[in-house]
C-alpha positions in Angstrom: 76.9 180.0 35.2 76.4 180.8 31.5 78.8 181.1 28.5 78.3 183.7 25.8 80.3 183.7 22.6 80.6 186.7 20.3 82.0 186.2 16.8 84.0 188.6 14.7 81.0 190.0 12.9 79.3 191.0 16.2 82.3 193.1 17.3 83.5 194.4 13.9 83.2 198.1 15.0 82.5 200.4 17.9 78.7 199.9 17.5 79.2 196.1 17.9 81.2 196.6 21.1 78.5 198.8 22.5 75.9 196.2 21.6 77.9 193.4 23.3 78.1 195.6 26.4 74.3 196.1 26.3 73.7 192.3 26.0 76.1 191.5 28.8 74.7 194.2 31.1 71.2 192.7 30.9 72.6 189.3 32.0 72.1 188.4 35.7 74.4 185.9 37.4 77.8 184.3 36.6 79.0 184.7 33.0 82.0 183.9 30.8 82.2 186.0 27.6 84.3 184.4 24.8 85.2 186.7 22.0 86.7 186.2 18.5 89.0 188.6 16.6 87.2 191.8 15.4 85.7 191.8 11.9 88.1 190.4 9.3 91.2 190.7 11.5 92.0 187.0 11.3 92.2 187.3 7.5 94.4 190.3 7.8 96.7 188.5 10.2 96.9 185.5 7.9 98.1 187.9 5.1 100.6 189.3 7.6 101.8 185.9 8.6 102.4 184.9 5.0 104.3 188.2 4.4 106.5 187.6 7.4 107.2 183.9 6.6 108.1 184.7 3.0 110.1 187.9 4.0 107.7 190.1 2.0 108.3 193.9 2.8 104.5 194.4 2.6 104.4 193.1 6.2 105.0 196.7 7.5 102.0 198.1 5.6 99.8 195.2 6.8 100.8 195.8 10.4 100.0 199.5 10.0 96.5 198.6 8.6 96.0 196.3 11.6 96.8 199.0 14.1 94.7 201.6 12.4 91.7 199.4 12.2 91.7 198.7 16.0 92.7 202.3 16.9 89.8 203.7 14.9 87.4 201.5 17.1 89.2 202.5 20.3 89.1 206.2 19.5 85.4 206.0 19.1 84.9 204.2 22.4 87.4 205.6 24.9 88.8 209.0 26.0 92.3 209.6 24.7 94.0 209.2 28.1 92.4 205.7 28.8 94.7 202.9 29.8 93.5 200.8 26.9 96.0 202.6 24.6 98.9 201.4 26.8 97.5 197.8 26.8 97.2 197.8 23.0 100.6 199.3 22.5 102.1 196.4 24.5 100.3 193.9 22.3 101.4 195.7 19.1 105.0 195.9 20.3 104.9 192.1 21.0 103.7 191.4 17.5 106.2 193.8 15.9 109.0 192.0 17.9 107.9 188.7 16.3 107.9 190.3 12.8 111.3 191.8 13.3 112.8 188.4 14.3 113.8 185.6 12.0 111.0 183.1 11.4 111.3 179.4 12.3 111.0 176.8 9.6 107.6 175.7 10.9 104.8 177.8 9.2 102.1 176.4 11.4 104.0 177.4 14.6 104.4 181.0 13.3 100.8 181.1 12.1 99.5 180.4 15.7 101.9 182.9 17.2 100.7 185.7 14.9 97.1 184.9 14.5 96.5 184.8 18.2 96.9 188.6 18.4 93.5 189.1 16.9 91.7 187.6 19.9 94.1 189.1 22.4 93.5 192.6 21.0 89.7 192.2 20.8 89.3 190.9 24.3 91.6 193.7 25.7 89.4 196.3 24.1 86.2 194.7 25.2 87.3 194.0 28.8 88.5 197.6 29.2 85.3 199.0 27.7 83.1 196.9 30.0 85.1 198.1 33.0 84.8 201.7 31.8 81.0 201.3 31.5 80.9 200.0 35.1 80.5 196.3 34.1 83.3 194.9 36.2 85.0 191.9 34.7 88.2 189.9 34.9 90.4 189.5 31.8 91.7 185.9 31.3 94.5 185.0 28.9 93.1 181.6 28.0 96.5 180.3 26.7 97.6 179.9 30.3 94.7 177.6 31.2 93.4 175.8 28.1 96.2 173.4 27.3 96.8 171.5 24.1 99.4 169.3 22.3 101.8 170.8 19.7 99.6 170.2 16.7 99.7 173.8 15.6 96.7 175.3 13.8 94.4 172.4 14.9 95.6 171.5 18.4 94.0 168.8 20.6 92.9 169.7 24.1 94.5 168.2 27.2 91.1 167.9 28.9 92.3 166.7 32.3 95.0 169.4 32.7 92.7 172.1 31.2 89.8 171.3 33.6 92.1 171.7 36.6 93.6 174.9 35.4 90.3 176.5 34.2 88.5 175.7 37.5 91.2 177.6 39.3 91.3 180.5 36.8 87.5 181.1 36.5 86.9 181.6 40.2 83.4 183.1 40.6 84.2 184.0 44.2 86.5 186.7 42.8 84.3 188.0 39.9 80.9 187.2 38.4 82.1 188.1 34.8 85.1 186.9 32.9 86.2 188.0 29.4 88.5 185.6 27.4 89.6 184.6 23.9 88.1 182.0 21.6 90.1 180.0 19.1 93.5 180.2 20.9 95.2 178.0 23.6 98.6 177.1 24.7 100.9 174.1 25.2 102.4 172.9 28.5 105.5 174.9 27.6 103.4 178.0 26.9 103.7 178.0 23.1 100.6 179.5 21.5 98.3 177.1 19.6 94.9 177.5 17.8 92.0 175.1 17.6 91.1 175.3 13.9 89.7 178.1 11.9 86.5 179.6 13.4 87.3 177.7 16.6 85.9 180.2 19.0 82.6 178.3 19.2 84.7 175.3 20.3 86.3 177.3 23.0 82.9 178.3 24.4 81.7 174.6 24.3 84.9 173.4 26.0 84.6 176.0 28.9 81.0 175.1 29.3 81.9 171.4 29.6 84.9 171.9 31.9 83.1 174.3 34.2 79.6 172.7 34.0 77.7 175.7 32.5 74.0 175.9 32.6 73.9 176.8 28.9 75.9 178.3 26.0 74.7 181.1 23.7 76.4 181.9 20.4 75.6 185.4 19.3 75.4 185.7 15.5 74.4 188.1 12.7 71.5 185.8 11.8 68.3 185.2 13.9 69.3 181.6 14.7 70.2 178.4 12.8 68.5 178.7 9.4 67.7 176.1 6.8 69.7 178.0 4.3 72.0 181.0 3.9 69.5 184.0 3.6 71.9 185.7 1.3 71.5 182.8 -1.2 67.9 181.6 -0.5 65.1 184.1 -0.3 62.8 181.9 1.7 65.3 180.8 4.4 63.7 180.2 7.7 64.8 179.8 11.3 64.8 176.3 12.8 63.6 176.8 16.4 64.7 173.5 17.8 67.3 171.0 16.7 68.9 167.9 18.1 72.6 167.6 18.9 72.8 164.9 16.2 71.3 167.1 13.5 73.6 170.0 14.4 76.7 167.7 14.2 75.6 166.6 10.7 75.1 170.2 9.5 78.4 171.3 10.8 80.1 168.3 9.2 78.6 169.2 5.8 79.8 172.8 6.1 77.0 174.8 7.7 78.8 178.0 8.8 76.7 178.8 11.9 78.4 176.3 14.2 82.0 175.1 14.3 82.2 171.3 13.7 83.8 170.4 17.1 81.4 172.5 19.1 78.6 170.1 19.8 80.3 167.1 21.3 81.6 168.8 24.5 78.1 170.2 25.3 76.3 167.0 24.3 78.4 165.0 26.7 77.0 167.0 29.6 73.6 167.7 28.1 74.2 171.5 28.0 71.8 173.4 25.8 73.2 175.6 23.0 71.4 178.7 21.9 72.1 180.5 18.6 70.7 184.0 18.8 70.9 187.3 16.9 73.1 190.0 18.5 71.1 192.6 16.5 67.8 191.3 18.0 68.5 189.7 21.3 64.8 189.6 22.0 64.3 187.0 19.3 64.1 183.4 20.5 66.6 182.0 18.0 67.5 178.3 18.0 68.0 175.9 20.8 70.1 172.8 20.2 69.6 170.0 22.8 68.8 166.4 23.4 65.5 165.7 21.7 63.8 162.4 22.2 60.8 162.8 19.9 61.0 162.9 16.1 61.3 166.4 14.8 60.0 167.2 11.3 62.6 169.5 9.8 62.4 171.5 6.6 64.9 170.8 3.8 68.3 172.3 4.8 70.6 173.7 2.1 74.4 174.0 2.5 76.5 175.5 -0.3 80.3 175.2 -0.3 82.0 177.4 -2.9 85.6 177.2 -4.1 85.8 173.4 -3.9 88.3 171.2 -5.7 87.2 167.8 -7.0 90.0 165.4 -7.5 90.0 161.9 -9.1 92.9 159.6 -8.4 93.8 156.5 -10.4 96.7 154.2 -9.3 99.8 154.4 -11.5 100.4 150.7 -11.1 97.0 149.8 -12.6 96.0 148.2 -9.3 92.6 148.6 -7.6 91.5 151.2 -5.1 91.6 148.9 -2.1 92.2 149.4 1.6 96.0 150.0 1.2 95.5 152.7 -1.4 92.7 154.4 0.6 94.9 154.3 3.7 97.7 156.1 1.8 95.3 158.8 0.5 93.9 159.5 3.9 97.4 159.7 5.4 98.3 162.4 2.8 95.1 164.3 3.5 95.9 164.1 7.3 99.5 165.3 6.7 98.2 168.5 4.9 95.3 168.9 7.3 92.7 168.8 4.5 89.1 167.8 5.2 87.1 165.6 2.9 83.8 167.2 2.1 82.7 164.3 -0.2 84.2 161.1 -1.4 83.3 158.4 -3.8 85.2 155.4 -5.1 85.0 152.8 -7.8 87.2 149.7 -8.4 90.0 151.8 -10.1 89.5 155.4 -9.0 88.8 157.5 -6.0 87.1 160.9 -6.2 86.8 163.5 -3.4 86.2 167.2 -2.7 88.3 169.4 -0.5 88.4 173.2 0.1 90.2 174.8 -2.8 91.9 177.7 -1.0 94.6 175.8 0.9 98.1 177.3 0.8 99.5 173.7 0.7 97.4 172.5 -2.2 100.2 172.3 -4.7 102.4 170.3 -2.3 99.5 168.0 -1.6 99.1 167.4 -5.4 102.8 166.7 -5.8 102.7 164.0 -3.1 99.6 162.4 -4.6 101.2 162.3 -8.0 103.9 160.0 -6.7 101.5 157.1 -6.7 98.4 158.3 -8.6 97.4 159.9 -11.9 95.6 163.0 -10.7 92.7 164.8 -12.5 91.0 167.7 -10.9 88.4 170.4 -11.3 88.9 173.6 -9.5 86.3 176.2 -8.5 83.5 173.8 -8.3 80.5 174.1 -5.9 79.3 171.4 -3.5 75.6 171.6 -2.7 74.3 169.5 0.2 70.5 169.1 0.8 69.4 167.5 4.1 65.8 166.1 4.3 65.4 166.3 0.6 62.7 165.1 -1.8 62.7 164.9 -5.6 60.8 168.1 -6.0 63.4 170.0 -3.9 66.2 168.5 -6.0 64.5 169.6 -9.2 64.0 173.1 -7.8 67.6 173.5 -6.6 69.6 171.6 -9.1 67.3 171.6 -12.1 68.9 170.4 -15.3 72.4 171.4 -14.3 74.7 168.4 -14.9 76.6 167.2 -11.9 80.2 166.0 -11.8 79.4 163.8 -8.8 76.1 163.0 -7.2 75.5 161.1 -3.9 72.3 160.3 -2.0 71.5 158.6 1.3 68.2 158.3 3.2 68.4 161.9 4.5 71.2 163.6 2.5 71.8 164.4 -1.2 75.1 166.0 -2.4 75.9 167.4 -5.8 79.2 168.7 -7.2 78.5 171.3 -9.9 80.9 173.0 -12.3 81.3 176.8 -11.7 83.9 178.2 -14.1 87.5 177.1 -14.6 88.3 173.5 -14.6 91.4 171.4 -15.3 
């Protein structure tokens, strides 16, 4: 049994859905297809969620845009009398019922309820299209079988319960092909949860682990894992082989190809992960697996834009010791902010977080209760793996860095972009 995962870029339009169908049609044997929301649907649903939560009347217009986007795709793929229209109308009605009700006080709970419709809509369209094309499949609502705690927006999997439920749901005696959602899951009491932004890769890895898959393939709009973003670096190249350890490091530092949680579930069962191009499925792509021998890898560049660099100094003139660090990490955990870089001295602690968080101002207010806070917004974090001095000179040049760190294999630089404070 194999697991295929298709991201939003691969199913952003009718052509993408047809391409997915072609790739799946060529596959022999048992297969689970995990699909993300189409195109930028998740971003649109986030805007819709914010409008709903803050009682913004724009919610109606956003909902209309969401429906039109998907109906345009469906109109291209299906005859007008197809049952897919009824299936979609049921989903749209369910979402509209949420929007017409009073919101709870928990934003993260409402976020997961609303955002999940992106994946539910995309998999409904794809499952129905495959069936229409003669590729028989079974639709699975993963929320019923992948169970989590109530940590909304970044839920933790109940592995024991999920394994039992998934083995019953994905019964290959009844079908050789299943279509299901990435990113979303459900609690024991059937509340919708999500697994962290871009979490569809993680879903594919979890299902591979729980069901003992032969391998996992993530289909992307790039020819494999590359040593740099080809949009930013002209000479970016595909890395044909990579160890689990290296992939974990890259995802930790912000490489966009693989979700950070993806590797561990497949590493634990030694399941190979392939990253391939959905535009050129004949390309070999990248395989990530256990590799015993030493691999010589090229320098790998990871750019994270829109970062915020903060420097904290205790108001009581004390040192940055364990107690202070513990408090800082507790506040970061409370607001679900990930450290992308950190550096401390005797009396200050500096760190980088993503600068686009909706809770950033609340986060700052809480830090200011104990610390003087200085920060630079809209800075860039550049990470170079397997660096040398020539590479650093080529990439960084004479640009002054706000923070610089180096280890044996990794160098990081925080550079000023535009506005700072």
